[in-house]
C-alpha positions, 0 to 999 in steps of 0.5 A: 528475541525482543524487538529493537528498532533503528532509523534508516540512513538517508531518508527522502526530503519530503513526505513519503507516499509509499514503501514496500519491501522486496518480494523475496522473503529473505530479502532486506531491500525496500523501495520508498516513494516520495513527494520529493520526486524521488523513489529510493532504493534501500538495503538495510544490510550494510557492507558487512551484511549487518541489518542496521540503518542500512545503505541508500543503493539508488535514487530515481527522479521523476518529473513530479511527486511520486504516489506509489511504488511496487516491486515486480516480478523480482527485486530487481524491477520496480513500478511507479506511479505519480503525478506525472500521470505516468506509470513507469517500469525501472529496471534496477540493474540498468536504472532504465526507466520506460513508461508503461502508460499515461493516464489522463490525471494523477496516479494514485496506485500501482500493484503487481499480481505475481500470480497473473503477471499483471501491473494494475494502476488507478488513477484520479481519471477514474480508470484502471489500467491493466498492463501485461509487462511480458506483452512489451511496450508497444501494447496499450493497456486495458482501460477499465472505467471506474465509477468514481475516483480511486483512493487506495487499492490492494490485491490477493492472488485471486482479487482486486479490491479498489476503494473509491469515492462515494464510499464504494468499493468494487472487488474484481476477479483477477483471473477475468482481468487477465483475460479481459487484457489479453483480449483487449490487447488482441482486439485493440479496439476503442483505445483498449477500453473494456467494461469489466464487471466487478465480481462484487460491488460494496458500500464501505462500512465506514461513514467517512472517506476511505484512506487505505485498503489492505488484503489479507494474505490468505485471500480471505478478505480485507481491512479498510481505514477512514479519515476518521479513525476507524478500521473495518475488517470484512471478508470476500465470501458473500454468504450471510454467515461470513457477511455477519462477521464484518465489523468496525472498531475505532482507533488512533484517537486521543482524548484531549484535556477537555475530555473531547476525542481528537480523532485522526486519519488511519493512514496505513494498513499492512498485514503480516505475511505469516501470522495475518495480524495486521498493523495500522498507522495514523496522524497521531503518529502511533502505529498499532498491531491488531489480531482481526480474527480475535477482534483485539489490539496485540500492542501499540508502539511509542508514539512517533514524532510525526504522522505515520505515512506508510507501513510494510512488512518484510516477505518473512515478517521479521521487519516492519517498516514505518515511514513518517512524515508530517501530515495536514493533522501536523498543520505544517504545509512546508515539511522542515528538514530531518522530520521525514524518517523511515523506522524499521522495527525487528520483531521478536518472534511472538510480537505480531502473533495473534492473541489466539495462537500458541 
């Protein structure tokens, strides 16, 4: 099967901040958060069950731009984070919104751990809030101070990676976080602030500010990207042999007519859930697929009309969603009508396979 691409109907009206597929491998539902203060729920299938431009199922208005969104335990609940400082749970069956907690500044990220039943939010107030959704809305989250402002977070079945300012990374053990959260709820002291030691503290391999971090689906490590056209691949295993495998490479650069490299930020990273390869999206409007083990680029797609803001693979790995919207590199403060788009690629069977995979 060769790949083909389509644009999703009724995209957001302002810049896209995040997009996520449903955790159900057979689902074609996707949620998208935007600076237009809304979260959008789409299904890529139309009324006849055909995957195409799909349809907008629901739209949820917020009080301020929404910076992140994720599905919860199933595809009928989502969690949102944004510039209203709130972390919200939305029940898609009833359209009801519940505020789980409020930070003291904008909330940059929200992720859900199905293994530990935790919602974790990271805010520019330099804290993580760790929530147990099943504990009810009356219980306050555990609050974990961070040494600096978080820019991106990602998790595996056992670890949470927090990429922050000052090129610092903290890796937390999720089992420990779950225990601390339960303990904080039972004691409910000092506003639930808990000092949790990270499993590891690291300095980024990249010299410039981290833009995105994404964990490998096999729980072995993570990739991170910077504003300066580079991606680093690292492993959790602290042994010298494993740490010697880490590396970084240049990408999302274009050579200008005068021979000088124009360097773009790498805004988005996403791992393929089946093959373990990953996609990168840059301010140059380019999406590339990489084999992190073989250290090779698998393919590069045609240039999109504006900056790639977000990427996500479907649970079964058959689809790659690409959110594009003008970024700072496009030199536009106001987003013109019709330039924000969500493209979905239906991938060929071997399209995202690594170089060494038969």
